[in-house]
C-alpha positions in Angstrom: -34.7 -21.7 -59.4 -37.8 -20.0 -57.9 -36.6 -20.8 -54.4 -33.2 -19.2 -55.0 -34.9 -16.2 -56.6 -37.2 -15.8 -53.6 -34.3 -16.0 -51.2 -32.4 -13.3 -53.1 -35.5 -11.1 -53.1 -35.9 -11.6 -49.3 -32.2 -10.7 -48.7 -32.6 -7.7 -50.9 -35.7 -6.6 -49.0 -33.8 -7.0 -45.7 -30.9 -5.0 -47.0 -33.3 -2.3 -48.1 -35.0 -2.2 -44.7 -31.6 -1.7 -43.0 -30.6 1.0 -45.4 -33.9 2.8 -44.8 -33.4 2.4 -41.1 -30.0 4.0 -41.2 -31.4 6.9 -43.3 -34.0 7.4 -40.6 -31.3 7.3 -37.9 -29.3 9.8 -39.9 -32.3 12.2 -40.0 -32.7 12.1 -36.2 -30.5 15.2 -35.8 -33.3 17.1 -37.5 -36.1 15.6 -35.5 -38.0 17.8 -33.0 -39.8 16.2 -30.1 -42.4 17.8 -27.9 -41.1 18.3 -24.4 -44.2 16.6 -22.8 -43.1 13.4 -24.5 -39.8 13.3 -22.8 -40.6 14.3 -19.2 -43.2 15.1 -16.5 -43.5 17.9 -14.0 -42.3 17.0 -10.5 -45.2 16.9 -8.1 -47.7 15.6 -10.7 -47.6 12.0 -9.6 -50.2 9.4 -8.5 -50.7 9.2 -4.8 -52.1 6.2 -2.8 -54.6 6.4 0.0 -54.8 3.3 2.3 -57.2 2.1 5.0 -58.1 -1.0 7.0 -61.7 -2.0 7.0 -64.3 -4.7 7.5 -66.4 -6.5 5.0 -69.7 -8.0 6.0 -72.4 -10.0 4.3 -70.2 -13.0 3.2 -71.5 -16.5 3.0 -69.4 -17.9 5.8 -66.2 -17.4 3.7 -64.7 -14.7 6.0 -62.0 -14.8 8.7 -64.1 -14.1 11.8 -62.0 -16.4 13.8 -58.8 -14.3 13.3 -57.9 -12.4 16.5 -57.3 -9.1 14.5 -60.6 -9.4 12.8 -62.2 -10.0 16.2 -60.5 -6.8 17.6 -61.7 -4.8 14.6 -65.3 -6.1 15.1 -65.2 -5.3 18.8 -63.9 -1.8 18.2 -66.6 -1.1 15.6 -69.4 -2.3 17.9 -67.9 -0.3 20.8 -68.3 2.9 18.9 -72.0 2.3 18.8 -72.4 1.3 22.4 -72.1 -2.5 21.7 -71.4 -4.8 24.6 -68.3 -7.0 24.8 -68.9 -10.3 23.2 -67.1 -13.1 21.4 -66.8 -12.6 17.7 -64.9 -15.8 16.8 -67.9 -17.2 15.0 -68.5 -14.2 12.8 -67.6 -16.1 9.5 -69.6 -13.6 7.5 -67.1 -10.9 8.0 -63.4 -10.3 7.0 -60.7 -7.8 7.7 -59.4 -6.2 4.5 -56.8 -3.6 3.3 -58.3 -0.9 1.1 -56.3 1.2 -1.4 -57.3 4.1 -3.7 -55.1 5.9 -6.2 -55.4 9.7 -6.5 -54.6 10.8 -10.1 -51.7 13.1 -10.8 -54.2 15.9 -11.5 -55.5 15.7 -8.0 -59.2 15.6 -6.8 -61.6 17.9 -5.0 -63.8 17.3 -1.9 -66.9 15.3 -2.9 -65.2 13.6 -5.9 -65.4 9.8 -6.1 -62.7 7.4 -7.2 -62.4 3.6 -7.4 -60.8 1.6 -4.6 -59.6 -2.0 -4.3 -59.9 -4.3 -1.3 -57.7 -7.3 -0.5 -57.9 -9.8 2.3 -54.6 -10.3 4.2 -56.0 -13.0 6.4 -57.6 -16.4 6.0 -60.8 -15.3 4.2 -61.8 -17.7 1.5 -63.8 -15.3 -0.6 -65.1 -11.7 -0.6 -67.8 -12.4 -3.1 -71.1 -10.9 -2.2 -69.6 -8.8 0.6 -69.9 -5.1 1.4 -67.2 -2.8 2.8 -68.3 -0.9 5.9 -67.3 2.8 6.0 -63.5 2.9 6.1 -61.3 6.0 6.7 -58.7 6.4 3.9 -55.4 8.0 5.0 -52.2 9.3 3.6 -49.6 10.4 2.6 -47.8 10.5 5.9 -46.9 14.0 7.2 -43.6 15.1 8.6 -44.8 14.7 12.2 -45.8 11.1 11.4 -49.5 11.6 11.3 -51.6 10.2 8.4 -54.6 12.5 7.9 -57.9 11.1 6.6 -58.7 12.3 3.1 -61.6 10.1 2.1 -64.1 7.4 3.2 -64.6 4.2 1.3 -67.6 1.9 1.3 -69.8 -0.2 -1.0 -70.4 -3.6 -2.5 -67.4 -5.7 -3.7 -67.0 -6.7 -7.3 -64.6 -9.5 -8.0 -62.4 -8.7 -11.0 -61.0 -12.2 -11.4 -63.2 -15.2 -10.6 -60.1 -17.1 -9.8 -58.9 -14.6 -7.2 -61.8 -14.4 -4.8 -59.9 -12.6 -2.0 -59.6 -9.3 -3.8 -62.0 -7.0 -5.6 -63.0 -3.5 -6.5 -65.6 -0.9 -5.5 -66.4 1.4 -8.4 -66.6 5.0 -7.2 -66.4 3.6 -3.7 -64.0 6.2 -2.3 -65.5 9.6 -1.6 -63.1 12.5 -1.0 -63.6 14.3 2.3 -60.9 16.9 1.5 -59.2 18.5 -1.5 -56.0 16.8 -2.6 -53.8 18.9 -4.8 -50.4 17.9 -6.1 -48.2 21.1 -6.0 -45.9 21.5 -8.9 -44.4 24.9 -8.1 -41.5 25.3 -5.6 -41.1 29.0 -5.0 -40.5 30.5 -8.5 -39.4 27.3 -10.2 -40.6 23.9 -11.5 -38.7 20.7 -11.9 -38.9 18.5 -15.0 -38.3 14.8 -14.5 -37.0 13.0 -17.6 -38.6 9.7 -18.5 -36.5 6.7 -17.7 -35.9 5.9 -21.4 -34.6 9.5 -22.1 -32.6 10.2 -18.9 -28.8 10.7 -18.9 -26.4 13.5 -18.1 -25.8 14.6 -21.7 -29.6 14.3 -22.5 -30.5 16.4 -19.5 -27.9 19.0 -20.3 -29.0 19.3 -23.9 -32.6 19.6 -23.0 -31.9 22.2 -20.3 -29.8 24.2 -22.8 -32.6 24.3 -25.4 -35.2 25.3 -22.7 -32.9 28.1 -21.6 -32.4 29.3 -25.1 -36.2 29.3 -25.7 -36.8 31.3 -22.5 -34.1 33.9 -23.2 -35.3 34.2 -26.8 -39.1 34.2 -26.3 -39.7 35.7 -22.9 -38.2 39.1 -23.7 -38.5 41.3 -20.6 -38.6 38.2 -18.4 -34.8 38.5 -18.3 -35.1 41.8 -16.4 -35.3 41.6 -12.6 -35.9 44.4 -10.0 -32.9 45.3 -7.8 -33.1 46.5 -4.2 -33.1 50.1 -5.2 -36.1 49.6 -7.6 -34.1 49.8 -10.8 -33.9 47.0 -13.3 -30.8 45.1 -14.3 -30.4 42.7 -17.2 -29.7 39.2 -16.2 -26.2 38.2 -17.5 -25.7 35.4 -19.9 -24.3 33.3 -17.1 -27.6 33.3 -15.3 -29.5 30.4 -16.8 -33.2 30.0 -16.6 -33.0 26.2 -16.9 -30.2 23.9 -15.6 -29.8 20.2 -15.4 -29.4 19.1 -11.7 -28.5 15.5 -12.6 -29.3 12.9 -15.3 -33.0 13.0 -14.4 -34.0 16.4 -13.2 -34.1 19.8 -14.9 -34.8 23.0 -12.8 -36.7 25.7 -14.7 -37.2 29.2 -13.3 -40.6 30.7 -13.9 -40.4 34.1 -15.6 -41.6 37.0 -13.4 -44.6 37.8 -15.5 -45.9 34.2 -15.0 -45.6 34.1 -11.2 -49.3 34.7 -10.8 -50.2 32.1 -13.5 -47.6 29.2 -13.3 -50.0 26.7 -14.8 -50.1 28.7 -18.1 -46.3 28.8 -18.1 -46.0 25.1 -17.6 -48.5 24.5 -20.4 -46.4 26.5 -22.8 -43.2 24.9 -21.6 -44.4 21.4 -22.2 -45.6 22.3 -25.7 -42.1 23.4 -26.7 -40.1 21.1 -29.1 -36.5 20.2 -28.6 -34.0 18.3 -30.7 -33.8 14.7 -29.9 -31.2 14.4 -27.1 -28.3 12.1 -27.2 -29.1 8.7 -25.8 -27.0 5.9 -24.4 -25.1 4.0 -27.1 -26.9 0.6 -27.2 -27.5 -2.3 -29.6 -30.6 -4.4 -29.1 -31.1 -7.7 -30.8 -34.2 -9.8 -31.2 -33.0 -13.2 -32.5 -36.6 -14.4 -33.0 -37.5 -11.7 -35.4 -33.9 -11.2 -36.7 -34.1 -7.5 -35.7 -31.2 -5.2 -34.9 -31.9 -1.8 -33.3 -29.0 0.7 -32.7 -29.4 3.8 -30.6 -26.8 6.5 -30.1 -23.5 6.9 -32.0 -22.1 3.4 -31.6 -18.4 2.9 -32.4 -16.4 -0.2 -33.0 -12.7 -0.8 -32.6 -10.2 -1.9 -35.3 -11.1 -5.5 -36.1 -11.1 -8.0 -39.0 -14.3 -10.0 -39.3 -14.4 -13.3 -41.1 -17.7 -15.2 -41.1 -18.2 -18.7 -42.7 -21.3 -18.5 -44.8 -22.4 -18.9 -48.4 -21.2 -15.4 -49.0 -17.7 -16.0 -47.5 -17.8 -12.7 -45.6 -14.6 -10.9 -44.8 -14.7 -7.4 -43.5 -11.8 -5.3 -42.2 -12.2 -2.3 -39.9 -9.0 -0.3 -39.6 -5.5 -1.7 -39.9 -4.0 -3.5 -42.9 -5.9 -5.9 -45.1 -5.5 -9.5 -44.0 -7.2 -10.9 -47.1 -8.0 -10.0 -50.7 -11.7 -9.8 -50.1 -12.6 -7.1 -47.5 -14.6 -3.9 -47.2 -12.9 -0.9 -45.5 -15.0 1.1 -43.1 -14.0 4.7 -42.5 -10.5 3.6 -41.6 -8.9 6.7 -43.0 -11.4 9.2 -41.5 -11.4 8.4 -37.8 -9.7 6.1 -35.2 -12.9 4.3 -34.4 -15.4 3.2 -37.1 -19.1 3.4 -36.8 -21.3 0.4 -36.4 -23.6 2.0 -38.9 -20.9 1.6 -41.6 -20.3 -2.0 -40.7 -23.9 -2.9 -41.0 -24.1 -1.0 -44.3 -21.1 -2.9 -45.6 -22.6 -6.2 -44.5 -25.9 -5.3 -46.3 -23.9 -4.3 -49.4 -22.5 -7.9 -49.6 -26.0 -9.3 -48.7 -25.0 -10.8 -45.4 -28.1 -12.5 -43.9 -29.4 -11.2 -40.5 -28.3 -14.3 -38.7 -24.7 -13.6 -39.8 -24.9 -10.0 -38.8 -26.2 -11.0 -35.3 -23.4 -13.5 -34.9 -20.8 -10.8 -35.8 -22.3 -8.4 -33.3 -22.1 -11.0 -30.6 -18.4 -11.6 -31.3 -17.7 -7.9 -31.4 -19.1 -7.6 -27.9 -17.2 -10.7 -26.7 -13.9 -9.3 -28.0 -14.7 -5.9 -26.5 -14.7 -4.2 -29.8 -18.3 -3.1 -29.6 -18.3 0.2 -27.7 -21.9 0.1 -26.6 -24.3 -1.8 -24.4 -25.6 -5.0 -26.0 -29.1 -6.2 -25.0 -31.3 -9.1 -26.2 -35.0 -8.9 -26.4 -37.0 -11.6 -24.6 
C-alpha cells in the first residue's frame, strides 16, 4: 500500500514539474535578456602568440641529439660569437614550442602574461628546466610577416606530473609592444551571436530590436549632414542595425558617439531584448528521465497507443480510433503542439519512460517536426 502511494506521489510530482516547466516556457515571450549574454563584439577575441625556444638545465632528459635542436643551439651560440661545435651530446637542453594567449581586452607594452611550453621532439622531461629568451610572434600580417610582440623566458613549472614534456611559465611572457583588438570598423561595430543563440530568425529579431532602441533613444542621431551642410532626417528604411547572416549583426554607431565608441558599445551591450526564437529542438536525457523542449515544436496528425499500466491512447488530429483518447488542439490548427501532447500525457499520469518512448516513435515516423537529440 505504502509503495503504491509513494509511486503515485512520485508520478504526481513529475507531472507537476512538467506543468511548471510548460508555464515557464509560456512566459518566455515576456522574458528580457541582456544583449551581452547573447553575443560578443567582433574583434574582441583571444589571440595567440607563438615562438620556438630552447630549454636548458635539464637532468639529461632533453633531446640534444635531435638535428633541429643542434641547429637551434648552434644558431644561439653563433649570436654570441660561439665557435662551431658538435651539440649532439647536449642532453640537458630541449627544443620547445612556446605559446601565450593575449586576452580579448588586449595588453600594453610591459605587461606580463603566462605562457606554456611543449616539447615536439624526443625530450623525456622538462622538469627543472629554464626557457632561454624566446621571441613571441603573431598574428601573421598580410605581407606574410609575423612581427615580434613579446619575449618569453623563465623556469618551467609542470602542471601535470604525468605529462613531463609540457609545462607553464607564470608571467613568463613580457610584452614588447601594445596589442589592441580593434572593435570599430569605420562607423560601425559587428555583434557576433553565441553559437547557442544564432539563427536567421534570431539574428533578424535581435537586429530589429536594436534598431528600434537606436531610433527611439538616440534622438538626433537619426539626423545626418548632407553635402550642402543642411540636415536631413534618415528615412524609416535606413536601419541602424541589420542582420548580415545567422551569426552577425551590423550596428551603425550614432554620429555623436564617433569620438567615444567604447561608451556606445557599453550602452549597447547593456540593452535588453526579448528572447529570440530558437531552433525547434527536443533534448532527452534517458538517465535522468528529463525532456527539454526549445522553440515552438509541432507534431503531425497521429494516434499514439502505448502499452503500460495506464493503457495510454492519445489522438492528435483526425477521427478517434478508440474510445479512450485525448484530443490535442485538433480543431484549432492543422499541426498540434508538442506542449499539448506532453500536457495530456501528464494529465493521464504517463510515466517519463513512456513519454520518452512516444517521442522516439514520433521522430521515427516523421511526425515530430523538430530536431531530436539525446544527452550523453
